[in-house]
N, C-alpha and C positions, 0 to 999 in steps of 0.2 A: 742343694740346688744343682749340683753337676749331673746327678742322676735325672732329674727332671728334664734337664736340657738334652740328655740324650735320649730319654723318651721322645721326645719333640723331633729330633733328628731322623729317629730309627721310624717314627710314624711317616714322616716325607717321604723316607725312602721306599716305605712299602706303599705309599699311594703311587710314587713315580714307578714301581715294578707293577704295581697292578696295573696300570694304565698302558705300560708296556705290552703286558702279557693278553690284555685283551685286545691290544692294536694287533696282534698275531693271529687273532681270531676271527671269523665274523659271525660265529653260532655258540654263544655263552648265555647259561641264563643267570639268575638273580645271585647274589651272595658267592660270587666266585672269590675265595680267601687264597691269599697266597704268602709266604715267607721269601726272607732272602734268597734261601736257595730255591725257590721256584725258578723254572724256564720253560719254554715253549720255542722250539726249533722245526725252521721246515728247511728241508733241504733237497736238491736235485731236483728241482721240478715241482715239488709240493707246493700248495698252495694254502691261503687262510680257509677255505672250504672243505679242506680234507679233517679237521678236527671238528669236533663238535661236545661241547662241554654243558651239560645241561644245568640245572638249579644247585642252589647250596651246595656246591663243589668245594672242596679243601684241597686245594694243590699245591703241595709241598716239596714235590719234585720235578723231575723231568720227561717233559712228553715230547718226544720227536718222532716227526713223520718225514720220511725220505724215500725218493726215487718215484718220480712219477704217479702222485696221487696213492699212496696207501692211505688207508681210513682210521680213524680213531675216534672212538664214540664212549665219551663217559657220562653215566647215568645220574639221575638226580640222586642228591645226600649221598655221594660218595666220598671218600676221603682218600689222596695218593699221599703216602707218608713221606716224610724227609729223606732223601738220597735215594729216594726208588726212581726206576727208569722204566718208561713204557717207550720201547723202539720198535717201531713199525716201518713195513716195505709194503704190505698186504692188508690185513684189517687186524684190529684189534678191536673188542667190543666190551665195556664192563658195567655190568647191570646197575640198576638203582639199590640203593642202602649198602654196597659193596665198599670194605674197608682194606687197603692196601698200607700194611705196616711199614715200618723204615727199611732202608737198604733191600727193597724188593726189584728183583728184574724180570720185566715183562716183554719178552721179544720174539717177532714171530717169525724169526730168520736167525740163520748160523750165522752170519757176519760174514762169513768168507766160504768159498767153494770147498768141497773134502778135495780135490784133485792137487797133488803136489805140486805138479807143474805150474798150474794155476797161481797157487800162493807163491813159488818161488816167484813169477813173474812179476804177481803183486807188488812185492816187495821190493823191485828195482824201480817203481813208480811213483810220483812225486803224492802227496797228499792232496784228495781232491779229484784225482783220475777217475776214468770210468772204471778201469780195472779194480778200485777198492770200493766202488757201489756194493752196497748189501744185494741190490737185485739179483746179483750172479751167483748168491748163494740160493739152498734149499731153502722155501718160505711157503707157509702155511696160516692162514687165518687163525685166529684165537679168540674164544668167545667165554668168559666170565660172567655166570647169572647173578641174579640178584640174591642182596643182603649176604653175600660172601665174606669171608674172613681169611685175607692172606697174609702170614705169618712173618715176622721179621728175617729179613736174608735168604727169603724162598726165591724159586727161579721157577718161571714158567715158560716152557719150551714152545714153539711153534707146533700148530696143529691140532693143541690142547683145548678141550672144552670142560669146563668145571660148571656144575648144575646149581640151580639155585640152593641157597641156605648154607653152602658146604663150607667147610674148613681147610686151609692148607696149614700143617703146622710150619712153625719157624724152620729154617735153614733147610726144608726141602725142595728137591728139585723134580718137577712133575714134568712128566714126559709123555701120559698118556691120560686119557679121559677121565674125570673123577665124575659119578654119578651127584644127583642131588641130595641133602641132606645126609653127606658122607663127611668123615675126615680122613685125608691123605698124609702120610707123615714119611719122609726119610729120603736116602738118595741112591737109587730112583724112588720117589712116591709110590708107595703102596696104600691101599685103603687098609685102616686100622680100626674104622667104626662104622657103622651104618645107621639109619633110622636115627638119627640126631633129633628130628622136629617131634619124635615119642618121649623124649627125654624131660621129666617135669620142670617147668619153669621156676627158680627160685622164687619163695612167697616171702623174702625179708625186705623187699623193696617196696614201699608203702605207695608210691608213684606208678608202678609198674601193674598193683594190685587194683588202683584205680582206674589206670588204662583198661585192664582187662574185663572189668567190672560194668564202665561203659560201654566198652565194646559189646559184649554179650545182652545188652538193654535190648 
C-alpha cells in the first residue's frame, strides 16, 4: 500500500514538473518526457522563444539559455540524459534521433574569460553581476547532427560540429569537429574509427530484421 501511495505522489510531482517545464517554453512538441532532475532555465534576458524542443523528446537533464537570446534547438526523438547539461549563450543545435547519455556537458562558451585580471575582478563581484556573465568569455555555436550518440561524462566544447551518425565515447572531451559516421574518443578526443555506416547491422533482432525487410519493399 505504501509503495502504491508513493507512486501516486511521484506521478503527481512529475505532472507538476512537466507543466512547469512546458510553461518555460513556447515551442515544444508532443510527448515531452521529464523526470525529477529536469530543468529549463532562462537567464539574463533570454526568453521562452530561445529554446525549441521538437516531438517525442526525453528531457532528463538541464537546459540553460543565458545572455540575450542564445538559441537551443533539440530535434525529434532525442534524449537528454540524467545529469546532462546544455549550457548556451550563442547557439546549440541537436539533430533528430540523437541520444545524450548521463552526465554529459555541452557548452558553447568558456564560462569565463581567459584574462587573469578580469577573472580576479570577477571574483570580487556579487553573484548575478554582469562580470559573471558567460557572454564575456569566448563562445561559438555547437552543431550535433542526426542520430548521434554522446557517451556518459563526455564534454562537447564551443565551436564543435559533430556529423550525422557519429559516436562520442564516454568521458571524451571534444574540442574539434567530428566527421559523419565516425567514432571519437579520448581527451582531447581523436577519431578512432570511420565509416561506421558500413559496419553490418546485427541480425539477432527479429524486430529490426522485419523493419529492414519492410523498408526495402
